[in-house]
Backbone bond lengths (Angstrom), bond angles and torsions (degrees), N, CA, C in turn:
res aa  C-N    CA-C-N  psi(-1)  N-CA   C-N-CA  omega(-1)  CA-C   N-CA-C  phi
1 M - - - 1.445 - - 1.533 109.28 -
2 P 1.327 116.55 135.87 1.469 119.66 178.69 1.529 112.75 -73.66
3 I 1.311 115.10 159.13 1.463 122.30 175.25 1.527 107.23 -104.31
4 Y 1.320 117.00 126.69 1.460 122.59 179.25 1.520 109.75 -111.56
5 E 1.314 115.42 147.86 1.453 121.92 179.80 1.527 108.66 -107.70
6 Y 1.322 115.81 133.74 1.470 122.55 -178.33 1.522 109.66 -127.77
7 Q 1.337 115.47 159.39 1.461 120.37 173.84 1.519 108.44 -132.88
8 C 1.322 115.15 138.77 1.453 122.34 178.08 1.529 109.13 -84.59
9 S 1.312 116.88 131.00 1.463 121.23 178.08 1.521 112.08 -77.50
10 E 1.316 117.59 -16.49 1.466 122.10 179.80 1.534 112.05 -84.15
11 C 1.338 117.01 -57.52 1.474 120.59 -175.10 1.535 112.65 -103.86
12 R 1.349 117.79 -3.18 1.468 124.29 178.38 1.526 113.54 67.27
13 Q 1.318 117.46 11.49 1.468 122.26 177.80 1.526 109.71 -69.23
14 T 1.326 117.35 137.87 1.461 123.10 173.95 1.519 107.50 -103.62
15 F 1.340 116.51 135.56 1.459 120.36 -179.33 1.519 110.39 -145.91
16 E 1.329 115.81 157.92 1.452 122.52 179.93 1.520 110.09 -111.94
17 V 1.342 114.88 145.54 1.461 120.96 178.85 1.517 108.48 -139.55
18 R 1.312 115.82 135.68 1.454 122.01 173.73 1.516 108.11 -89.79
19 R 1.327 116.54 117.70 1.470 119.81 179.28 1.514 110.65 -153.91
20 C 1.313 115.56 162.95 1.463 121.92 -179.40 1.526 111.00 -62.69
21 F 1.321 115.76 151.63 1.459 122.26 177.92 1.532 110.58 -55.04
22 S 1.324 117.33 -40.61 1.465 121.74 -178.22 1.530 112.82 -66.66
23 E 1.330 117.82 -17.00 1.465 122.17 -179.68 1.530 112.85 -102.47
24 A 1.330 117.96 -1.14 1.465 122.62 -171.81 1.526 114.15 -54.13
25 D 1.324 117.92 -39.49 1.463 120.94 -176.76 1.528 114.05 -101.77
26 L 1.318 116.94 5.50 1.464 119.83 176.15 1.528 109.52 -73.55
27 P 1.332 117.28 152.58 1.470 119.71 178.60 1.529 111.55 -57.53
28 I 1.331 114.26 146.89 1.468 120.50 178.62 1.526 108.07 -145.66
29 S 1.312 116.95 144.05 1.463 121.79 -179.74 1.516 111.01 -79.23
30 C 1.322 115.84 143.81 1.461 122.47 175.94 1.520 109.43 -63.54
31 S 1.312 116.69 135.89 1.463 120.36 179.70 1.528 111.75 -73.23
32 N 1.326 117.52 -14.56 1.464 121.71 -178.70 1.533 111.99 -95.80
33 C 1.340 117.46 -57.79 1.470 120.68 -173.57 1.532 113.47 -108.81
34 K 1.337 117.36 -3.43 1.472 124.20 177.44 1.527 114.23 70.95
35 S 1.340 118.18 9.96 1.458 121.82 176.35 1.528 109.74 -67.60
36 N 1.330 116.82 148.59 1.457 121.67 175.37 1.527 111.43 -94.16
37 N 1.314 117.45 3.92 1.457 122.96 -179.68 1.538 108.88 -87.25
38 T 1.338 115.51 70.51 1.462 121.88 -177.01 1.526 109.61 -124.20
39 H 1.326 115.63 161.91 1.460 120.51 176.08 1.526 109.65 -144.09
40 R 1.324 114.98 150.43 1.468 120.61 -179.21 1.520 109.12 -79.42
41 L 1.333 115.92 138.17 1.455 122.52 178.69 1.521 110.44 -95.58
42 L 1.308 115.83 154.43 1.455 120.96 172.71 1.523 106.53 -87.35
43 S 1.310 116.22 107.77 1.462 121.80 -175.32 1.519 111.07 -81.28
44 K 1.317 115.50 154.23 1.461 122.30 173.88 1.520 107.68 -109.14
45 F 1.315 115.42 153.77 1.448 119.42 175.75 1.518 109.49 -136.55
46 Y 1.306 116.41 160.73 1.458 123.63 -179.66 1.515 108.18 -117.56
47 A 1.323 116.25 128.74 1.459 120.18 178.03 1.514 109.02 -133.23
48 Q 1.324 115.73 148.03 1.455 120.42 178.05 1.519 107.85 -134.24
49 S 1.335 115.34 127.64 1.446 120.82 179.74 1.519 109.01 -134.60
50 A 1.294 117.74 127.79 1.463 123.74 178.71 1.529 111.60 53.85
51 G 1.336 117.19 39.21 1.454 121.62 176.52 1.505 115.23 76.90
52 S 1.316 118.28 10.09 1.460 121.72 -177.97 1.526 110.23 -115.33
53 P 1.360 118.44 99.45 1.461 120.37 -177.82 1.524 111.85 -69.10
54 S 1.320 116.09 152.11 1.456 122.10 179.70 1.517 109.13 -147.11
55 L 1.328 116.80 132.10 1.461 122.02 173.85 1.507 106.20 -107.54
56 S 1.310 116.18 125.78 1.449 120.08 -173.93 1.515 109.96 -140.52
57 S 1.323 116.68 158.33 1.456 120.19 173.29 1.513 107.97 -100.32
58 T 1.309 117.74 153.37 1.450 121.46 -176.11 1.511 111.88 -69.66
59 G 1.296 118.41 -19.31 1.452 120.80 -177.35 1.511 113.71 -81.55
60 H 1.346 120.72 -11.75 1.453 122.37 -176.46 1.516 109.41 -147.88
61 S 1.304 116.92 124.68 1.460 119.70 -178.52 1.513 112.52 -117.14
62 G 1.329 118.63 11.51 1.455 120.38 -179.74 1.502 109.85 78.37
63 C 1.309 116.43 -107.29 1.456 122.21 -177.86 1.521 109.63 -108.96
64 G 1.296 116.94 129.97 1.452 120.57 179.29 1.519 113.23 -69.13
65 G 1.344 117.87 -17.02 1.446 121.09 -178.42 1.518 114.74 -91.36
66 C 1.324 118.46 -12.27 1.472 121.29 -177.92 1.524 110.77 -83.08
67 S 1.293 116.01 150.61 1.463 119.68 171.43 1.519 109.61 -125.55
68 G 1.324 117.05 18.75 1.458 121.76 -179.91 1.510 110.15 117.17
69 G 1.320 116.34 162.25 1.453 120.32 -178.77 1.519 110.78 75.34
70 S 1.317 117.15 -154.52 1.459 122.33 -178.15 1.522 110.03 -91.13
71 C 1.302 116.32 130.91 1.463 121.97 -178.25 1.524 108.44 -113.47
72 G 1.286 117.97 131.75 1.456 122.17 -178.86 1.510 113.65 -69.11
73 S 1.342 118.35 -25.95 1.466 119.31 -176.71 1.523 113.93 -87.64
74 C 1.323 118.02 -31.98 1.475 118.87 -178.37 1.525 112.58 -126.66
75 H 1.319 118.45 -3.48 1.466 124.84 176.86 1.515 114.55 63.26
76 H 1.336 117.67 29.39 1.472 121.33 174.83 1.500 109.13 -85.18
């Protein structure tokens, strides 16, 4: 199960929750103040492959065919 990051619009607390992909955008209570006025954040992740670090957001991965280094189809 993936881990999703949320932020409460009431207390501004950021929290993580492990839940199914199908539940990712369903309402969830804040772990701090219990408000239901929360929203899912677009998380960033850090990956390193063959000594080449990359900072990326989960919403965009560039080319689906690349696995790092130079790619002939998208030049990443």
